Structure formats: structure tokens, C-alpha cells
N, C-alpha and C positions, 0 to 999 in steps of 0.2 A: 697809821692808827694801830694800836695794839691793845690786846687784853691777854695777860698771861694765862688765863684759864681757857682761852679760845684759840688765839693765834694773832697774826699780824697781817696788815695790808698796806700796799703803797699804790697810789694811783697817779695817772697822767692823763692829760686831755684838756678839755674845756673847763677851766677852774670854776666858773660860775655854776655849771651844771653839777660838777663834783660837790661843791659846797651846798647847793640847794638840796641835793638828795642825800647828803652825807654818805657818799658812795662807799667808802672803806668801812664805816660803821655798819651800813646796811649789809654789805657782803659778809662781814664777820658775824652779824646777828643770824644770817642764814646758816652759816657754819655752826653756830651755837645750837640751832634748831635741828641739827643732824645732817645738813646737806654737805656733800663732798665739796672741797674747795673749788674745783673747776666749775661744777654746776652753780655753786653759789656766786662766783664771779660772773658767769654768763647771765644769771638771773638779775643781779645787781645792775649790770650794764644795760640789760634790756629794760629794767625799770627806769633808769636814767634816761635812756633814749626816748621811752614813751612819754616821760614827764617834760623833757626839755627839747624835743625835736631831733630829727635825724639829719638835719642839714648841716651838720658839723657842730651844732650847739649841744648835742647830746651824746657826743662820741667820746671814747676814751679807752683806757686800758687799766688793768689791775695785775699786780703780782701779789699772790696770797701764799701764806704758810699757816697750817694749823698747828695745834699744840702737840701733834704726833709727828710732825715733820713732813707732812704731805704738802706739795707745792702746786701752784698753777699759775700760768701766765695767759690771760684772756684779753681780748681787745676788740673794739668795734671800729677802730680806725683802720686805714689802709695798711699801715705798718706800725710795729712797735719794737723799739730797741730795748734790750734787757741784758743784764749780766748777773751771774751768780759766782760766789766764791765760797769754797767749802774747805774746812780743815778737817781731814780725815784722821781719826784716832790712830790708825796704824799705817798711815802713809802720807804722802805729800799734799800740800794744799793744791786744790784744783780751781781753775778759773775758766768760765765759759761765757762767751758773749755772742749775741745773735740779733739779727733784725728779722722778726717774724712777719710774714712768711719768709722763709729762707731764700729770697731771690736777690738780696742785696749783699755785696761783699762787706765783711766787717774786719777791721784790723784792730787786734787787741794789743794795746801798748802797755807794758808793765814797767814800773819805775825801776831804775837800776839800783842794785844793792850797794 
């Protein structure tokens, strides 16, 4: 979900709960109200868990970026895999992948040129 005046969000987790609570839209609405992206993500996930239950039915994760470039990765699941790729104006492209919390090994495989 994105709004060019606010930011963008991507979610993972229990699809029915995400749809029921319009998780990404809710998180960006909180950002639009002035909440930092990390706090907005945490609040939106807490709302989903409260509405849909915490026995796996209301758990998930969010990756958010606001219109100023601030990012957050928040989740209520045990783990969440994520990756970012950035093209720096004055340097090479950087790619980072992780499973949070950082207790699991991750192998980043890049396509050959």
C-alpha cells in the first residue's frame, strides 16, 4: 500500500487479519497523523492482534517507509525475513538481507551479471 504524500507499507502474516484491519493503510494513517514509522507499525500490529487474536490469527509484520525516507521493520511473529536494496547517489548499490531477530543465518544470492 502506498500514498506518495505519506509513504509506503508492505505486510506479511495472516492474510485474513491483515485484510480485516487494512493493516498497511492503518499504519500509514498513523504516520500521516505524525507518528514515527516504527511506532506506527507497532501500533497498527497491536491493533490487529487485539482485533483478530494473538493465537497466530492476529500476528504479522510490516516494512514501512515514510515520504522522508525513514524506514522501519516491525513484527509480532517469532521471526521475519526482510531485505533492502539501495542505490546510492555517490556509490555502489547496497543489498542487505536478514531474518529478525538475527539468530538465523541468511544467505544472500545475487543474480550473476
